[in-house]
N, CA, C and O atoms as a printed pandas DataFrame, in Angstrom:
     atom_number atom_name residue_name chain_id  residue_number  x_coord  y_coord  z_coord
0              1         N          MET        A               1  -90.642   -9.405   41.032
1              2        CA          MET        A               1  -91.347   -8.344   41.733
2              3         C          MET        A               1  -91.741   -7.280   40.702
3              4         O          MET        A               1  -90.912   -6.840   39.905
4              5         N          SER        A               2  -92.989   -6.882   40.725
5              6        CA          SER        A               2  -93.468   -5.933   39.728
6              7         C          SER        A               2  -93.065   -4.504   40.085
7              8         O          SER        A               2  -92.655   -4.209   41.207
8              9         N          ARG        A               3  -93.197   -3.642   39.099
9             10        CA          ARG        A               3  -92.848   -2.231   39.296
10            11         C          ARG        A               3  -93.676   -1.589   40.400
11            12         O          ARG        A               3  -93.183   -0.752   41.156
12            13         N          LYS        A               4  -94.939   -1.989   40.482
13            14        CA          LYS        A               4  -95.820   -1.381   41.490
14            15         C          LYS        A               4  -95.346   -1.689   42.912
15            16         O          LYS        A               4  -95.375   -0.819   43.782
16            17         N          TRP        A               5  -94.914   -2.923   43.143
17            18        CA          TRP        A               5  -94.433   -3.288   44.482
18            19         C          TRP        A               5  -93.111   -2.610   44.810
19            20         O          TRP        A               5  -92.883   -2.183   45.942
20            21         N          ILE        A               6  -92.243   -2.514   43.807
21            22        CA          ILE        A               6  -90.975   -1.814   44.014
22            23         C          ILE        A               6  -91.236   -0.338   44.312
23            24         O          ILE        A               6  -90.617    0.240   45.204
24            25         N          ALA        A               7  -92.158    0.266   43.558
25            26        CA          ALA        A               7  -92.498    1.672   43.776
26            27         C          ALA        A               7  -93.133    1.877   45.151
27            28         O          ALA        A               7  -92.862    2.873   45.822
28            29         N          LEU        A               8  -93.970    0.941   45.563
29            30        CA          LEU        A               8  -94.599    1.044   46.881
30            31         C          LEU        A               8  -93.552    0.998   47.989
31            32         O          LEU        A               8  -93.587    1.808   48.915
32            33         N          LEU        A               9  -92.628    0.057   47.895
33            34        CA          LEU        A               9  -91.569   -0.042   48.906
34            35         C          LEU        A               9  -90.668    1.186   48.886
35            36         O          LEU        A               9  -90.300    1.709   49.937
36            37         N          ALA        A              10  -90.314    1.646   47.683
37            38        CA          ALA        A              10  -89.472    2.840   47.568
38            39         C          ALA        A              10  -90.184    4.062   48.136
39            40         O          ALA        A              10  -89.558    4.894   48.794
40            41         N          ALA        A              11  -91.476    4.176   47.889
41            42        CA          ALA        A              11  -92.245    5.311   48.402
42            43         C          ALA        A              11  -92.324    5.274   49.930
43            44         O          ALA        A              11  -92.157    6.300   50.588
44            45         N          LEU        A              12  -92.577    4.105   50.481
45            46        CA          LEU        A              12  -92.668    3.996   51.944
46            47         C          LEU        A              12  -91.341    4.322   52.618
47            48         O          LEU        A              12  -91.300    5.056   53.606
48            49         N          VAL        A              13  -90.267    3.777   52.083
49            50        CA          VAL        A              13  -88.957    4.045   52.668
50            51         C          VAL        A              13  -88.556    5.495   52.442
51            52         O          VAL        A              13  -88.115    6.176   53.367
52            53         N          GLY        A              14  -88.711    5.965   51.207
53            54        CA          GLY        A              14  -88.323    7.333   50.876
54            55         C          GLY        A              14  -89.102    8.382   51.646
55            56         O          GLY        A              14  -88.524    9.333   52.173
56            57         N          LEU        A              15  -90.411    8.210   51.711
57            58        CA          LEU        A              15  -91.224    9.185   52.442
58            59         C          LEU        A              15  -90.958    9.123   53.944
59            60         O          LEU        A              15  -91.000   10.147   54.627
60            61         N          SER        A              16  -90.687    7.939   54.453
61            62        CA          SER        A              16  -90.353    7.835   55.881
62            63         C          SER        A              16  -89.062    8.582   56.193
63            64         O          SER        A              16  -88.981    9.311   57.182
64            65         N          LEU        A              17  -88.054    8.397   55.347
65            66        CA          LEU        A              17  -86.786    9.114   55.544
66            67         C          LEU        A              17  -86.973   10.623   55.370
67            68         O          LEU        A              17  -86.413   11.417   56.126
68            69         N          TYR        A              18  -87.756   11.003   54.377
69            70        CA          TYR        A              18  -88.021   12.425   54.143
70            71         C          TYR        A              18  -88.762   13.039   55.340
71            72         O          TYR        A              18  -88.420   14.130   55.798
72            73         N          LEU        A              19  -89.760   12.338   55.829
73            74        CA          LEU        A              19  -90.512   12.828   56.982
74            75         C          LEU        A              19  -89.614   12.969   58.199
75            76         O          LEU        A              19  -89.688   13.967   58.916
76            77         N          TRP        A              20  -88.765   11.977   58.435
77            78        CA          TRP        A              20  -87.842   12.049   59.563
78            79         C          TRP        A              20  -86.936   13.273   59.435
79            80         O          TRP        A              20  -86.736   14.003   60.406
80            81         N          ALA        A              21  -86.386   13.499   58.237
81            82        CA          ALA        A              21  -85.472   14.624   58.024
82            83         C          ALA        A              21  -86.179   15.965   58.207
83            84         O          ALA        A              21  -85.635   16.876   58.830
84            85         N          VAL        A              22  -87.386   16.085   57.666
85            86        CA          VAL        A              22  -88.125   17.347   57.790
86            87         C          VAL        A              22  -88.516   17.605   59.242
87            88         O          VAL        A              22  -88.443   18.743   59.707
88            89         N          LEU        A              23  -88.922   16.581   59.953
89            90        CA          LEU        A              23  -89.271   16.765   61.362
90            91         C          LEU        A              23  -88.043   17.145   62.190
91            92         O          LEU        A              23  -88.120   17.996   63.076
92            93         N          TRP        A              24  -86.910   16.506   61.892
93            94        CA          TRP        A              24  -85.679   16.823   62.607
94            95         C          TRP        A              24  -85.266   18.263   62.330
95            96         O          TRP        A              24  -84.949   19.009   63.257
96            97         N          LEU        A              25  -85.269   18.654   61.063
97            98        CA          LEU        A              25  -84.933   20.041   60.721
98            99         C          LEU        A              25  -85.977   21.022   61.253
99           100         O          LEU        A              25  -85.648   22.134   61.665
100          101         N          GLY        A              26  -87.237   20.592   61.238
101          102        CA          GLY        A              26  -88.314   21.456   61.731
102          103         C          GLY        A              26  -88.149   21.828   63.192
103          104         O          GLY        A              26  -88.526   22.927   63.599
104          105         N          ASP        A              27  -87.592   20.930   63.981
105          106        CA          ASP        A              27  -87.313   21.256   65.384
106          107         C          ASP        A              27  -86.337   22.422   65.496
107          108         O          ASP        A              27  -86.472   23.269   66.379
108          109         N          HIS        A              28  -85.368   22.460   64.614
109          110        CA          HIS        A              28  -84.390   23.551   64.629
110          111         C          HIS        A              28  -84.973   24.831   64.030
111          112         O          HIS        A              28  -84.655   25.936   64.468
112          113         N          VAL        A              29  -85.820   24.665   63.035
113          114        CA          VAL        A              29  -86.421   25.819   62.363
114          115         C          VAL        A              29  -87.402   26.547   63.295
115          116         O          VAL        A              29  -87.618   27.751   63.152
116          117         N          GLN        A              30  -87.982   25.829   64.232
117          118        CA          GLN        A              30  -88.943   26.441   65.156
118          119         C          GLN        A              30  -88.325   27.574   65.970
119          120         O          GLN        A              30  -89.047   28.425   66.488
120          121         N          GLN        A              31  -87.023   27.593   66.084
121          122        CA          GLN        A              31  -86.361   28.643   66.850
122          123         C          GLN        A              31  -86.107   29.893   66.012
123          124         O          GLN        A              31  -85.719   30.929   66.550
124          125         N          TRP        A              32  -86.322   29.804   64.709
125          126        CA          TRP        A              32  -86.084   30.931   63.818
126          127         C          TRP        A              32  -87.252   31.910   63.866
127          128         O          TRP        A              32  -88.306   31.616   64.432
128          129         N          HIS        A              33  -87.047   33.063   63.269
129          130        CA          HIS        A              33  -88.107   34.054   63.110
130          131         C          HIS        A              33  -89.179   33.471   62.183
131          132         O          HIS        A              33  -88.866   32.703   61.273
132          133         N          TRP        A              34  -90.446   33.839   62.418
133          134        CA          TRP        A              34  -91.534   33.269   61.640
134          135         C          TRP        A              34  -91.388   33.524   60.138
135          136         O          TRP        A              34  -91.817   32.703   59.327
136          137         N          ALA        A              35  -90.785   34.656   59.764
137          138        CA          ALA        A              35  -90.614   34.967   58.343
138          139         C          ALA        A              35  -89.619   34.013   57.671
139          140         O          ALA        A              35  -89.668   33.829   56.454
140          141         N          LEU        A              36  -88.729   33.413   58.442
141          142        CA          LEU        A              36  -87.804   32.428   57.904
142          143         C          LEU        A              36  -88.384   31.009   57.971
143          144         O          LEU        A              36  -87.964   30.129   57.219
144          145         N          GLN        A              37  -89.336   30.793   58.859
145          146        CA          GLN        A              37  -89.974   29.488   58.966
146          147         C          GLN        A              37  -90.892   29.204   57.787
147          148         O          GLN        A              37  -90.964   28.072   57.310
148          149         N          ILE        A              38  -91.587   30.222   57.320
149          150        CA          ILE        A              38  -92.568   30.031   56.246
150          151         C          ILE        A              38  -91.946   29.420   54.999
151          152         O          ILE        A              38  -92.467   28.418   54.508
152          153         N          PRO        A              39  -90.849   29.972   54.456
153          154        CA          PRO        A              39  -90.276   29.342   53.253
154          155         C          PRO        A              39  -89.820   27.894   53.477
155          156         O          PRO        A              39  -89.939   27.056   52.583
156          157         N          PHE        A              40  -89.305   27.611   54.659
157          158        CA          PHE        A              40  -88.884   26.235   54.939
158          159         C          PHE        A              40  -90.066   25.281   54.886
159          160         O          PHE        A              40  -90.002   24.251   54.214
160          161         N          PHE        A              41  -91.140   25.612   55.586
161          162        CA          PHE        A              41  -92.276   24.703   55.649
162          163         C          PHE        A              41  -93.030   24.624   54.325
163          164         O          PHE        A              41  -93.567   23.568   53.990
164          165         N          VAL        A              42  -93.079   25.706   53.576
165          166        CA          VAL        A              42  -93.703   25.658   52.250
166          167         C          VAL        A              42  -92.883   24.752   51.333
167          168         O          VAL        A              42  -93.437   23.902   50.636
168          169         N          THR        A              43  -91.574   24.935   51.336
169          170        CA          THR        A              43  -90.706   24.112   50.499
170          171         C          THR        A              43  -90.773   22.643   50.919
171          172         O          THR        A              43  -90.872   21.758   50.070
172          173         N          ALA        A              44  -90.721   22.388   52.209
173          174        CA          ALA        A              44  -90.782   21.016   52.703
174          175         C          ALA        A              44  -92.126   20.365   52.390
175          176         O          ALA        A              44  -92.195   19.157   52.163
176          177         N          GLY        A              45  -93.176   21.153   52.376
177          178        CA          GLY        A              45  -94.501   20.615   52.084
178          179         C          GLY        A              45  -94.725   20.289   50.626
179          180         O          GLY        A              45  -95.577   19.461   50.301
180          181         N          ILE        A              46  -93.974   20.924   49.738
181          182        CA          ILE        A              46  -94.150   20.718   48.300
182          183         C          ILE        A              46  -93.085   19.793   47.723
183          184         O          ILE        A              46  -93.358   19.067   46.767
184          185         N          ALA        A              47  -91.894   19.804   48.278
185          186        CA          ALA        A              47  -90.741   19.113   47.684
186          187         C          ALA        A              47  -90.937   17.610   47.525
187          188         O          ALA        A              47  -90.380   17.025   46.596
188          189         N          TRP        A              48  -91.691   16.980   48.378
189          190        CA          TRP        A              48  -91.850   15.537   48.309
190          191         C          TRP        A              48  -92.638   15.098   47.081
191          192         O          TRP        A              48  -92.518   13.953   46.646
192          193         N          ALA        A              49  -93.441   15.996   46.519
193          194        CA          ALA        A              49  -94.326   15.619   45.422
194          195         C          ALA        A              49  -93.573   15.317   44.128
195          196         O          ALA        A              49  -94.020   14.481   43.343
196          197         N          PHE        A              50  -92.442   15.978   43.891
197          198        CA          PHE        A              50  -91.725   15.781   42.630
198          199         C          PHE        A              50  -91.117   14.392   42.497
199          200         O          PHE        A              50  -91.296   13.768   41.451
200          201         N          PRO        A              51  -90.407   13.872   43.498
201          202        CA          PRO        A              51  -89.902   12.502   43.341
202          203         C          PRO        A              51  -91.025   11.461   43.342
203          204         O          PRO        A              51  -90.925   10.445   42.653
204          205         N          ILE        A              52  -92.075   11.700   44.097
205          206        CA          ILE        A              52  -93.189   10.748   44.125
206          207         C          ILE        A              52  -93.895   10.720   42.777
207          208         O          ILE        A              52  -94.332    9.661   42.324
208          209         N          ARG        A              53  -94.007   11.865   42.141
209          210        CA          ARG        A              53  -94.631   11.934   40.815
210          211         C          ARG        A              53  -93.845   11.091   39.821
211          212         O          ARG        A              53  -94.424   10.303   39.074
212          213         N          ARG        A              54  -92.533   11.256   39.813
213          214        CA          ARG        A              54  -91.688   10.466   38.903
214          215         C          ARG        A              54  -91.799    8.973   39.222
215          216         O          ARG        A              54  -91.821    8.143   38.313
216          217         N          LEU        A              55  -91.869    8.633   40.505
217          218        CA          LEU        A              55  -91.983    7.240   40.910
218          219         C          LEU        A              55  -93.310    6.656   40.439
219          220         O          LEU        A              55  -93.362    5.514   39.981
220          221         N          MET        A              56  -94.376    7.430   40.551
221          222        CA          MET        A              56  -95.691    6.953   40.117
222          223         C          MET        A              56  -95.738    6.713   38.606
223          224         O          MET        A              56  -96.301    5.720   38.146
224          225         N          PHE        A              57  -95.145    7.626   37.844
225          226        CA          PHE        A              57  -95.103    7.434   36.397
226          227         C          PHE        A              57  -94.260    6.210   36.043
227          228         O          PHE        A              57  -94.624    5.442   35.153
228          229         N          TRP        A              58  -93.141    6.027   36.734
229          230        CA          TRP        A              58  -92.319    4.860   36.488
230          231         C          TRP        A              58  -93.087    3.577   36.801
231          232         O          TRP        A              58  -93.034    2.617   36.033
232          233         N          ALA        A              59  -93.801    3.560   37.930
233          234        CA          ALA        A              59  -94.551    2.378   38.330
234          235         C          ALA        A              59  -95.656    2.056   37.339
235          236         O          ALA        A              59  -95.975    0.889   37.115
236          237         N          ALA        A              60  -96.243    3.097   36.742
237          238        CA          ALA        A              60  -97.305    2.891   35.759
238          239         C          ALA        A              60  -96.754    2.467   34.404
239          240         O          ALA        A              60  -97.511    2.055   33.525
240          241         N          GLY        A              61  -95.442    2.566   34.233
241          242        CA          GLY        A              61  -94.831    2.170   32.984
242          243         C          GLY        A              61  -94.910    3.225   31.895
243          244         O          GLY        A              61  -94.862    2.902   30.708
244          245         N          LYS        A              62  -95.031    4.487   32.294
245          246        CA          LYS        A              62  -95.157    5.559   31.314
246          247         C          LYS        A              62  -93.906    6.398   31.275
247          248         O          LYS        A              62  -93.828    7.355   30.504
């Protein structure tokens, strides 16, 4: 199995788990004050990019 296929499977599983966790936490965050919601959603919206970036570089062999 090539690196690209492993990276694709890891990305699909990882992002699915990440999405599930953020949505689950987001339900609880919705009850907070809006000033506390903003940092959560900004962080959740950006945080996924760092592991995916490393995975993409690994898959490309760099």
